[in-house]
N, CA, C and O atoms as a MOPAC input file, in Angstrom:
PM7 MOZYME 1SCF
protein

 N     94.07200 1    92.98800 1    89.49700 1
 C     93.59500 1    93.56800 1    90.81400 1
 C     92.90400 1    94.82900 1    90.40000 1
 O     91.87900 1    95.25200 1    90.93500 1
 N     93.39800 1    95.27300 1    89.62900 1
 C     92.59200 1    96.92700 1    89.28800 1
 C     93.18400 1    97.94300 1    90.57100 1
 O     93.99300 1    97.71400 1    91.47000 1
 N     92.40500 1    99.13600 1    90.22100 1
 C     92.89300 1   100.16700 1    90.64700 1
 C     92.20500 1    99.87000 1    92.51600 1
 O     91.20100 1    99.18900 1    92.72500 1
 N     92.83100 1   100.39100 1    93.37200 1
 C     92.39900 1   100.38100 1    94.79100 1
 C     92.97000 1   101.85600 1    95.48900 1
 O     94.08100 1   102.38500 1    95.52700 1
 N     91.58600 1   102.23600 1    96.02600 1
 C     91.80900 1   103.48400 1    96.65300 1
 C     91.74400 1   103.50000 1    98.11600 1
 O     90.73500 1   104.00700 1    98.60800 1
 N     92.68800 1   103.01100 1    98.93200 1
 C     92.52700 1   103.11600 1   100.45300 1
 C     92.32300 1   104.62700 1   100.99400 1
 O     92.97300 1   105.62800 1   100.69000 1
 N     91.22500 1   104.50300 1   101.88700 1
 C     90.58100 1   105.70700 1   102.50200 1
 C     90.27900 1   105.37800 1   103.81700 1
 O     89.53200 1   104.45800 1   104.14900 1
 N     90.88500 1   106.16300 1   104.58800 1
 C     90.46600 1   106.43800 1   105.97600 1
 C     90.07100 1   107.92100 1   106.59000 1
 O     90.52800 1   108.93800 1   106.06800 1
 N     89.54200 1   107.95500 1   107.27900 1
 C     89.36000 1   109.29400 1   107.99000 1
 C     90.01000 1   109.56800 1   109.68500 1
 O     90.07100 1   108.73700 1   110.59200 1
 N     90.39800 1   110.87300 1   109.70400 1
 C     90.78100 1   110.71700 1   111.18900 1
 C     89.72300 1   110.88000 1   111.95100 1
 O     88.61100 1   110.94800 1   111.42800 1
 N     89.87300 1   110.96400 1   113.20600 1
 C     88.46500 1   111.27300 1   114.10000 1
 C     87.90900 1   112.56100 1   113.82500 1
 O     86.76600 1   112.80000 1   114.21500 1
 N     88.58900 1   113.45000 1   113.18300 1
 C     88.03000 1   114.56800 1   113.04700 1
 C     86.90800 1   114.41500 1   111.95300 1
 O     85.86200 1   115.05900 1   111.88300 1
 N     87.32500 1   113.48800 1   111.17300 1
 C     86.06100 1   113.62700 1   109.86100 1
 C     86.95700 1   113.62300 1   108.58600 1
 O     86.52600 1   113.06800 1   107.57500 1
 N     88.36000 1   114.30300 1   108.58400 1
 C     89.04800 1   114.79400 1   107.44200 1
 C     89.35900 1   113.32600 1   106.85100 1
 O     89.36600 1   112.32600 1   107.57000 1
 N     89.60200 1   113.30200 1   105.53700 1
 C     89.99700 1   111.94600 1   105.33800 1
 C     91.77000 1   112.16500 1   104.98800 1
 O     92.30900 1   113.23100 1   104.68800 1
 N     92.46200 1   110.74900 1   105.14100 1
 C     93.78200 1   110.49600 1   105.13400 1
 C     94.24000 1   110.75200 1   103.71300 1
 O     93.79900 1   110.26800 1   102.67000 1
 N     95.40000 1   111.78000 1   103.93600 1
 C     95.93600 1   112.15000 1   102.50400 1
 C     96.84900 1   110.99500 1   101.65700 1
 O     96.74800 1   110.65800 1   100.47700 1
 N     97.73100 1   110.54400 1   102.65900 1
 C     98.91000 1   109.74000 1   102.76900 1
 C     99.01300 1   108.51100 1   103.27600 1
 O     99.39500 1   108.39000 1   104.44000 1
 N     98.77000 1   107.65900 1   102.69000 1
 C     98.79800 1   105.90000 1   103.56900 1
 C    100.40100 1   105.20000 1   103.17800 1
 O    101.08400 1   105.19400 1   102.15400 1
 N    100.52600 1   104.79900 1   104.16200 1
 C    101.87100 1   104.24900 1   103.76100 1
 C    102.25200 1   102.89200 1   103.74600 1
 O    103.17100 1   102.32700 1   104.33800 1
 N    100.99500 1   102.25800 1   102.60900 1
 C    100.76500 1   101.18100 1   102.16900 1
 C    101.78500 1   100.74800 1   100.90000 1
 O    102.72700 1   101.46100 1   100.55500 1
 N    101.55800 1    99.88600 1   100.47100 1
 C    102.24800 1    99.48100 1    99.10000 1
 C    101.43900 1    98.65900 1    98.21400 1
 O    100.90100 1    97.61300 1    98.57700 1
 N    101.36600 1    99.14400 1    97.06100 1
 C    100.45600 1    98.33900 1    95.85000 1
 C    100.97100 1    98.05700 1    94.80900 1
 O    100.91600 1    98.93800 1    93.95100 1
 N    101.64500 1    96.80000 1    94.45600 1
 C    102.11700 1    96.22500 1    93.62900 1
 C    103.40800 1    97.03600 1    93.22200 1
 O    103.64500 1    97.39800 1    92.07000 1
 N    104.27000 1    97.29100 1    94.40000 1
 C    105.74100 1    97.44400 1    94.14000 1
 C    105.50300 1    99.01600 1    93.87100 1
 O    106.52800 1    99.43100 1    93.33000 1
 N    104.57500 1   100.05200 1    94.02600 1
 C    104.54100 1   101.36300 1    94.27100 1
 C    103.88200 1   101.86000 1    95.20700 1
 O    102.74000 1   101.49700 1    95.48700 1
 N    104.56700 1   102.81800 1    95.85200 1
 C    103.73800 1   103.56800 1    97.08800 1
 C    102.73000 1   104.09600 1    96.93300 1
 O    102.44300 1   104.26000 1    95.74700 1
 N    101.91700 1   104.51100 1    97.75500 1
 C    100.70900 1   105.25100 1    97.59600 1
 C    100.76800 1   106.59900 1    97.35800 1
 O     99.78900 1   107.25000 1    96.99300 1
 N    102.32300 1   107.24700 1    97.62100 1
 C    102.86300 1   108.44000 1    97.00200 1
 C    103.29200 1   108.31800 1    95.92800 1
 O    104.23600 1   109.09200 1    95.76400 1
 N    103.03300 1   107.59000 1    94.88600 1
 C    103.55700 1   107.27100 1    93.47600 1
 C    105.07800 1   107.39400 1    93.35300 1
 O    105.65300 1   107.76300 1    92.32800 1
 N    105.62800 1   107.07200 1    94.41500 1
 C    106.97500 1   106.88500 1    93.94400 1
 C    107.66100 1   105.12900 1    93.72600 1
 O    107.46200 1   104.10200 1    94.37400 1
 N    108.37600 1   105.37300 1    92.71200 1
 C    108.64700 1   103.67100 1    92.34900 1
 C    109.81200 1   103.14200 1    93.37600 1
 O    110.81200 1   103.72600 1    93.79400 1
 N    109.31800 1   101.83000 1    93.62700 1
 C    110.29400 1   101.18600 1    94.52200 1
 C    110.74700 1   100.13800 1    94.05900 1
 O    109.93200 1    99.23000 1    93.89700 1
 N    112.15100 1    99.89600 1    93.69500 1
 C    112.95800 1    98.81800 1    93.80300 1
 C    113.42400 1    97.98900 1    94.72400 1
 O    114.10100 1    98.35400 1    95.68500 1
 N    112.98800 1    96.47700 1    94.40900 1
 C    113.24800 1    95.54500 1    95.51600 1
 C    114.11600 1    94.57900 1    95.11100 1
 O    113.81300 1    93.75600 1    94.24800 1
 N    115.48400 1    94.61900 1    95.82600 1
 C    116.67000 1    93.35200 1    95.65800 1
 C    116.56800 1    92.84000 1    97.14000 1
 O    116.33200 1    93.46000 1    98.17700 1
 N    116.85700 1    91.32600 1    96.87600 1
 C    117.16700 1    90.19500 1    97.95900 1
 C    118.55700 1    89.83900 1    97.67000 1
 O    118.84800 1    89.51300 1    96.52000 1
 N    119.66200 1    89.87200 1    98.81000 1
 C    120.78000 1    89.52600 1    98.62200 1
 C    120.97800 1    88.16400 1    99.85100 1
 O    120.64500 1    88.36600 1   101.01900 1
 N    121.45700 1    87.02600 1    99.47800 1
 C    121.95400 1    86.25100 1    99.91300 1
 C    123.41300 1    86.17500 1   100.37600 1
 O    124.26400 1    85.77800 1    99.58000 1
 N    123.78700 1    86.57900 1   101.77600 1
 C    125.45100 1    86.53100 1   101.89800 1
 C    125.24900 1    86.03900 1   103.46100 1
 O    124.72600 1    86.55400 1   104.44900 1
 N    126.03100 1    84.58600 1   103.15500 1
 C    126.16900 1    83.88200 1   104.52900 1
 C    127.23300 1    84.87000 1   105.29100 1
 O    128.20900 1    85.45500 1   104.82000 1
 N    126.73200 1    84.85700 1   106.58800 1
 C    127.53300 1    85.20300 1   107.62400 1
 C    127.42900 1    86.72600 1   108.14100 1
 O    128.13200 1    87.37500 1   108.91600 1
 N    126.38000 1    87.00600 1   107.47200 1
 C    125.83200 1    88.68400 1   107.63600 1
 C    125.20400 1    88.53200 1   108.68100 1
 O    124.68100 1    89.59300 1   109.02400 1
 N    124.94100 1    87.43700 1   109.57600 1
 C    123.93400 1    87.47900 1   110.85900 1
 C    125.17300 1    88.11800 1   111.84900 1
 O    124.81300 1    88.85900 1   112.76300 1
 N    126.47700 1    87.86600 1   111.69400 1
 C    127.53400 1    88.33300 1   112.91800 1
 C    127.08800 1    89.82200 1   113.15500 1
 O    126.64900 1    90.60200 1   112.31000 1
 N    127.29800 1    90.03800 1   114.47600 1
 C    127.25000 1    91.48600 1   114.96400 1
 C    128.28000 1    92.21000 1   114.04600 1
 O    127.83700 1    93.07500 1   113.29000 1
 N    129.75800 1    91.90700 1   114.04100 1
 C    130.32400 1    93.08400 1   113.40700 1
 C    129.91100 1    93.26900 1   112.00200 1
 O    129.80900 1    94.39800 1   111.52200 1
 N    129.58600 1    91.81600 1   111.09000 1
 C    129.06700 1    92.10900 1   109.92000 1
 C    127.74200 1    92.90000 1   109.68600 1
 O    127.44800 1    93.60300 1   108.71800 1
 N    127.20600 1    92.69300 1   110.50800 1
 C    125.68400 1    93.43700 1   110.71600 1
 C    126.24900 1    95.29800 1   110.61200 1
 O    125.83400 1    96.09600 1   109.77000 1
 N    127.16100 1    95.57200 1   111.60300 1
 C    127.24100 1    96.93900 1   112.14300 1
 C    128.10700 1    97.54900 1   110.50100 1
 O    127.87600 1    98.61800 1   109.93500 1
 N    128.98200 1    96.60000 1   110.11700 1
 C    129.60700 1    97.11300 1   108.92200 1
 C    128.62400 1    97.17600 1   107.56100 1
 O    129.04700 1    97.75900 1   106.56300 1
 N    127.61000 1    96.69800 1   107.56000 1
 C    126.65200 1    96.70100 1   106.55900 1
 C    125.90400 1    97.72600 1   106.94000 1
 O    125.67100 1    98.36700 1   105.91400 1
 N    125.36000 1    98.27400 1   107.92200 1
 C    124.65900 1    99.43300 1   108.37700 1
 C    125.54700 1   100.59000 1   107.81800 1
 O    125.14000 1   101.49800 1   107.09300 1
 N    126.66400 1   100.43800 1   108.21200 1
 C    127.48700 1   101.91700 1   107.99700 1
 C    127.96400 1   101.84000 1   106.44500 1
 O    128.71300 1   102.73700 1   106.05900 1
 N    127.58200 1   100.84000 1   105.54700 1
 C    127.99000 1   100.86300 1   104.10900 1
 C    126.63100 1   101.22900 1   103.62200 1
 O    126.60800 1   101.82300 1   102.54400 1
 N    125.48900 1   100.99000 1   104.21100 1
 C    124.50100 1   101.00300 1   103.30600 1
 C    123.90100 1   102.48200 1   103.97100 1
 O    122.84000 1   102.67200 1   103.37600 1
 N    124.08100 1   103.38800 1   104.75800 1
 C    123.48000 1   104.52600 1   104.92900 1
 C    123.91200 1   105.67200 1   104.20700 1
 O    123.46500 1   106.79400 1   104.44400 1
 N    125.13200 1   105.32900 1   102.96100 1
 C    125.03600 1   106.07500 1   102.48900 1
 C    124.06900 1   106.49300 1   101.14200 1
 O    124.20400 1   107.47900 1   100.41800 1
 N    123.10800 1   105.47000 1   101.05900 1
 C    122.16700 1   105.71300 1    99.87400 1
 C    121.32700 1   106.07200 1   100.64200 1
 O    121.23700 1   105.62200 1   101.78400 1
 N    120.25800 1   107.29400 1    99.95700 1
 C    119.31800 1   108.26800 1   100.04500 1
 C    118.18900 1   107.10000 1    99.75100 1
 O    118.43800 1   106.23000 1    98.91600 1
 N    117.09300 1   107.11200 1   100.38200 1
 C    115.86700 1   106.25700 1    99.98200 1
 C    115.98900 1   105.06000 1    99.78000 1
 O    115.66900 1   104.45700 1    98.75600 1
 N    116.72700 1   104.39500 1   101.28200 1
 C    117.16600 1   102.66100 1   100.94200 1
 C    116.29300 1   102.45300 1   102.51100 1
 O    116.43800 1   103.19700 1   103.48100 1
 N    115.50300 1   101.41500 1   102.45500 1
 C    114.99800 1   100.76500 1   103.74700 1
 C    115.64700 1    99.23200 1   103.44900 1
 O    115.51500 1    98.60700 1   102.39600 1
 N    116.33700 1    98.82000 1   104.57600 1
 C    116.51100 1    97.45400 1   104.47100 1
 C    116.07300 1    96.70000 1   105.75100 1
 O    115.55500 1    97.31600 1   106.68300 1
 N    116.31600 1    95.14600 1   105.79800 1
 C    115.77100 1    94.71000 1   106.90800 1
 C    116.93400 1    93.36200 1   106.81600 1
 O    117.25700 1    92.88100 1   105.72900 1
 N    117.23200 1    93.08900 1   107.53700 1
 C    118.42300 1    91.27100 1   107.72100 1
 C    117.47700 1    90.43700 1   107.90300 1
 O    116.65300 1    90.84200 1   108.72300 1
 N    117.21200 1    89.18800 1   107.35900 1
 C    116.69800 1    88.07300 1   108.05400 1
 C    117.57900 1    87.27800 1   108.51500 1
 O    118.09200 1    86.37600 1   107.85200 1
 N    117.86000 1    87.56000 1   109.80700 1
 C    119.20700 1    86.64600 1   110.44200 1
 C    119.02600 1    85.24700 1   110.93500 1
 O    119.53700 1    85.00500 1   112.02800 1
 N    118.41500 1    84.32200 1   110.34700 1
 C    117.86200 1    82.88200 1   110.46100 1
 C    118.49500 1    82.34800 1   109.02100 1
 O    119.15800 1    81.32100 1   108.87400 1
 N    118.07900 1    83.41600 1   107.87900 1
 C    118.32200 1    83.03600 1   106.44500 1
 C    119.41000 1    83.44300 1   105.85500 1
 O    119.76500 1    82.84000 1   104.84200 1
 N    120.27000 1    84.66500 1   106.39400 1
 C    121.29800 1    85.42700 1   106.01800 1
 C    120.82700 1    86.04200 1   104.70700 1
 O    121.63800 1    85.92100 1   103.78900 1
 N    119.69200 1    86.67400 1   104.42000 1
 C    119.32200 1    87.01900 1   103.67900 1
 C    119.04000 1    88.86900 1   103.93200 1
 O    118.54900 1    89.19200 1   105.01400 1
 N    119.33100 1    89.83900 1   103.03600 1
 C    119.07300 1    91.05900 1   103.30600 1
 C    118.40300 1    91.65300 1   102.16200 1
 O    118.85500 1    91.70400 1   101.01800 1
 N    116.93100 1    92.23900 1   102.70000 1
 C    115.83300 1    92.67000 1   102.20500 1
 C    116.25500 1    94.22700 1   101.84100 1
 O    116.55000 1    94.98200 1   102.76700 1
 N    116.27700 1    94.67600 1   100.51900 1
 C    116.32700 1    96.15000 1   100.27700 1
 C    115.46600 1    96.71000 1    99.36200 1
 O    115.26600 1    96.23700 1    98.24300 1
 N    114.91700 1    97.76300 1    99.82800 1
 C    113.95300 1    98.56300 1    98.95400 1
 C    114.31000 1    99.83100 1    98.90000 1
 O    114.27800 1   100.64100 1    99.82500 1
 N    114.76100 1   100.05300 1    97.45900 1
 C    115.23600 1   101.62900 1    96.86600 1
 C    114.02300 1   102.62900 1    96.60200 1
 O    113.01100 1   102.25500 1    96.01000 1
 N    114.14700 1   103.57000 1    96.95000 1
 C    113.07200 1   104.84100 1    96.25200 1
 C    113.81100 1   105.58000 1    96.06000 1
 O    113.09200 1   106.49700 1    95.66400 1
 N    115.12600 1   106.07000 1    96.01300 1
 C    115.92600 1   106.88600 1    95.58300 1
 C    116.78900 1   106.40800 1    94.08100 1
 O    116.40800 1   105.87400 1    93.03900 1
 N    118.09000 1   106.88700 1    94.56400 1
 C    119.14000 1   106.11800 1    93.37900 1
 C    119.24700 1   104.58900 1    93.50300 1
 O    119.00300 1   104.03000 1    94.57300 1
 N    119.59500 1   103.95600 1    92.45500 1
 C    119.39300 1   102.21100 1    92.44600 1
 C    120.87500 1   102.23800 1    91.85500 1
 O    121.29600 1   102.83900 1    90.86700 1
 N    121.59800 1   101.33200 1    92.83400 1
 C    123.23900 1   101.08100 1    92.14400 1
 C    123.09000 1    99.93900 1    91.54900 1
 O    122.13500 1    99.24500 1    91.89500 1
 N    123.91600 1    99.50500 1    90.59900 1
 C    123.80100 1    98.52500 1    89.78900 1
 C    124.29600 1    97.18100 1    90.60500 1
 O    124.59900 1    97.38100 1    91.78200 1
 N    124.40600 1    95.89700 1    90.13200 1
 C    124.69800 1    94.88100 1    90.59600 1
 C    126.19500 1    94.89300 1    91.05500 1
 O    126.51300 1    94.59600 1    92.20600 1
 N    126.95300 1    95.19800 1    90.24100 1
 C    128.26300 1    95.33800 1    90.79300 1
 C    128.78500 1    96.43000 1    91.97000 1
 O    129.72000 1    96.27800 1    92.75600 1
 N    127.83500 1    97.62700 1    91.82500 1
 C    128.02700 1    98.44200 1    93.10200 1
 C    127.56500 1    97.37200 1    94.47200 1
 O    128.44900 1    96.97100 1    95.22900 1
 N    126.57900 1    97.10300 1    94.61500 1
 C    125.87400 1    95.99100 1    95.44900 1
 C    126.87500 1    94.93700 1    96.07600 1
 O    127.10800 1    94.72500 1    97.26600 1
 N    127.40100 1    94.33700 1    94.95100 1
 C    128.30900 1    93.37300 1    95.36900 1
 C    129.64100 1    94.03100 1    96.19000 1
 O    130.18200 1    93.42700 1    97.11600 1
 N    129.98600 1    95.06100 1    95.81900 1
 C    130.94500 1    95.93700 1    96.14200 1
 C    130.96300 1    96.06700 1    97.59700 1
 O    131.93600 1    95.77400 1    98.29100 1
 N    129.59200 1    96.62000 1    98.13400 1
 C    129.16800 1    96.57400 1    99.24400 1
 C    129.54500 1    95.36400 1   100.28600 1
 O    130.17000 1    95.57200 1   101.32600 1
 N    129.15500 1    94.28100 1    99.93700 1
 C    129.43300 1    93.15800 1   100.33000 1
 C    130.86900 1    92.87600 1   100.64700 1
 O    131.35600 1    92.56600 1   101.73500 1
 N    131.57700 1    93.07800 1    99.24300 1
 C    133.22200 1    92.66400 1    99.43600 1
 C    133.65900 1    93.54800 1   100.58200 1
 O    134.28800 1    92.88300 1   101.40600 1
 N    133.55800 1    94.62700 1   100.86500 1
 C    133.81000 1    95.63400 1   101.98300 1
 C    134.13700 1    95.22300 1   103.22500 1
 O    135.09100 1    95.50100 1   103.95200 1
 N    132.92400 1    94.31100 1   103.39500 1
 C    132.74200 1    93.43100 1   104.76700 1
 C    133.19500 1    92.32900 1   105.04300 1
 O    133.16300 1    91.75700 1   106.13300 1
 N    133.80200 1    91.85300 1   103.70400 1
 C    134.29700 1    90.51100 1   103.43100 1
 C    133.02000 1    89.25400 1   103.68000 1
 O    132.98900 1    88.30700 1   104.46500 1
 N    132.02800 1    89.73000 1   102.64000 1
 C    131.23000 1    88.74600 1   102.26300 1
 C    130.71700 1    88.70800 1   100.85900 1
 O    130.63800 1    89.70900 1   100.14700 1
 N    130.37500 1    87.51000 1   100.50200 1
 C    130.20600 1    87.03600 1    99.02600 1
 C    128.44500 1    87.46000 1    98.92900 1
 O    127.69200 1    87.07700 1    99.82400 1
 N    127.92500 1    88.27500 1    97.75500 1
 C    126.53700 1    88.41800 1    97.67900 1
 C    126.09600 1    88.08400 1    96.80700 1
 O    126.23300 1    88.68900 1    95.74400 1
 N    125.29800 1    86.83200 1    96.95000 1
 C    124.09400 1    86.38400 1    95.77800 1
 C    122.75400 1    86.94100 1    95.77200 1
 O    121.86300 1    87.07200 1    96.61100 1
 N    122.93000 1    87.26300 1    94.38400 1
 C    121.07300 1    87.78500 1    94.48200 1
 C    120.11200 1    86.85400 1    94.33400 1
 O    120.36300 1    86.05400 1    93.43300 1
 N    118.90900 1    86.64800 1    95.01100 1
 C    117.82700 1    85.62800 1    95.04600 1
 C    117.29300 1    86.44600 1    94.07100 1
 O    117.39900 1    87.66800 1    93.95900 1
 N    116.54000 1    85.42100 1    93.17500 1
 C    115.65800 1    85.57200 1    92.40800 1
 C    115.94500 1    86.39900 1    91.00900 1
 O    117.08000 1    86.27200 1    90.55100 1
 N    114.94200 1    87.30100 1    90.23600 1
 C    115.32300 1    87.69800 1    89.16400 1
 C    115.74800 1    89.51000 1    89.48400 1
 O    115.04400 1    90.19500 1    90.22600 1
 N    116.89100 1    90.01700 1    88.83600 1
 C    117.11000 1    91.36700 1    89.02200 1
 C    116.06600 1    92.09400 1    88.53300 1
 O    115.48200 1    91.68200 1    87.53100 1
 N    115.69600 1    93.21100 1    89.12400 1
 C    115.22400 1    94.27100 1    88.44700 1
 C    116.03300 1    94.69500 1    87.19900 1
 O    117.23800 1    94.48400 1    87.06800 1
 N    115.21500 1    95.33600 1    86.26800 1
 C    116.33200 1    95.85700 1    84.89200 1
 C    117.00300 1    97.19600 1    85.40300 1
 O    117.94100 1    97.68200 1    84.77100 1
 N    116.61600 1    97.66500 1    86.31300 1
 C    116.88500 1    99.02600 1    87.14300 1
 C    118.34200 1    98.64900 1    87.70500 1
 O    119.26400 1    99.46200 1    87.77900 1
 N    118.41800 1    97.30900 1    88.08900 1
 C    119.96100 1    96.93800 1    88.79500 1
 C    120.72400 1    95.55000 1    88.05000 1
 O    121.72300 1    94.86800 1    88.27400 1
 N    119.83700 1    95.57400 1    87.23600 1
 C    120.50500 1    94.54700 1    86.00600 1
 C    122.03900 1    94.61200 1    85.69100 1
 O    122.63900 1    95.68600 1    85.67700 1
 N    122.52200 1    93.64900 1    85.48900 1
 C    124.05000 1    93.31200 1    85.22400 1
 C    124.62100 1    93.71700 1    83.88600 1
 O    125.79300 1    94.00400 1    83.63800 1
 N    123.36000 1    93.68400 1    82.88700 1
 C    123.77000 1    94.00700 1    81.36700 1
 C    123.93900 1    95.20100 1    81.16900 1
 O    123.12600 1    96.09500 1    81.40300 1
 N    125.28600 1    95.33100 1    80.60500 1
 C    125.23800 1    96.88800 1    80.13700 1
 C    124.53500 1    97.44600 1    79.12800 1
 O    124.26400 1    96.86300 1    78.07800 1
 N    124.17400 1    98.74800 1    79.45300 1
 C    123.29700 1    99.34300 1    78.50900 1
 C    124.16200 1   100.18100 1    77.60300 1
 O    124.90300 1   101.05000 1    78.06400 1
 N    124.04300 1    99.84500 1    75.92700 1
 C    124.83400 1   100.70000 1    75.26400 1
 C    123.81000 1   101.44100 1    74.36300 1
 O    122.64000 1   101.07400 1    74.25900 1
 N    124.35800 1   102.55100 1    73.69800 1
 C    123.92300 1   103.78400 1    72.88100 1
 C    124.46900 1   103.66100 1    71.86200 1
 O    125.68100 1   103.45600 1    71.79600 1
 N    123.71400 1   103.75500 1    70.85900 1
 C    124.04200 1   104.14200 1    69.36000 1
 C    124.61000 1   105.46100 1    69.09600 1
 O    123.92700 1   106.48400 1    69.03600 1
 N    125.68300 1   105.42200 1    68.96500 1
 C    126.38300 1   106.64400 1    68.41100 1
 C    126.38200 1   107.45200 1    67.19600 1
 O    127.45600 1   107.49200 1    66.59600 1
 N    125.49300 1   108.04200 1    66.75400 1
 C    125.21200 1   108.68900 1    65.43800 1
 C    126.42200 1   109.73300 1    64.72700 1
 O    126.38900 1   110.94900 1    64.91400 1
 N    127.05500 1   109.33100 1    64.22600 1
 C    128.45300 1   110.09800 1    63.55700 1
 C    127.69400 1   111.15600 1    62.62000 1
 O    128.41200 1   112.13800 1    62.42800 1
 N    126.53900 1   111.23300 1    62.02700 1
 C    126.20700 1   112.00200 1    61.38100 1
 C    126.00300 1   111.70500 1    59.66600 1
 O    126.12700 1   110.50900 1    59.40500 1
 N    125.77200 1   112.40900 1    58.70600 1
 C    125.77200 1   112.26900 1    57.63600 1
 C    127.33600 1   112.26400 1    57.18000 1
 O    128.17500 1   112.73700 1    57.94600 1
 N    127.68300 1   111.76200 1    56.01600 1
 C    128.93000 1   111.77700 1    55.18400 1
 C    129.81300 1   110.88400 1    56.03100 1
 O    130.89900 1   110.59900 1    55.52500 1
 N    129.54100 1   110.38900 1    57.23300 1
 C    130.87500 1   109.89100 1    57.75100 1
 C    130.74700 1   108.00000 1    57.25400 1
 O    131.67000 1   107.22900 1    57.51400 1

């Protein structure tokens, strides 16, 4: 697709500097965005929706919406991104089972990251 610069001008003739459109998973103001989709049967119930809203308000940089026809929660993280177990725990608190839709981004991946420990020379 290549680089795309969206430009508009205000009625005064000045260019708009910040645009709220998304291009390839990155917002126009260059913040990385991570998208996660979760299927949770029963999330459309009003008490579950309220519980989910209360649990998710703790995350800064999170935008979400619920597809009540299909029980899918779409989440977009621009701040800190929880791992898969943390997301499952959120849904367990409101007595729902979370199933991830599609492939998880590496930032959310369930795989544990390991780091080699160098004990230095002579050990």
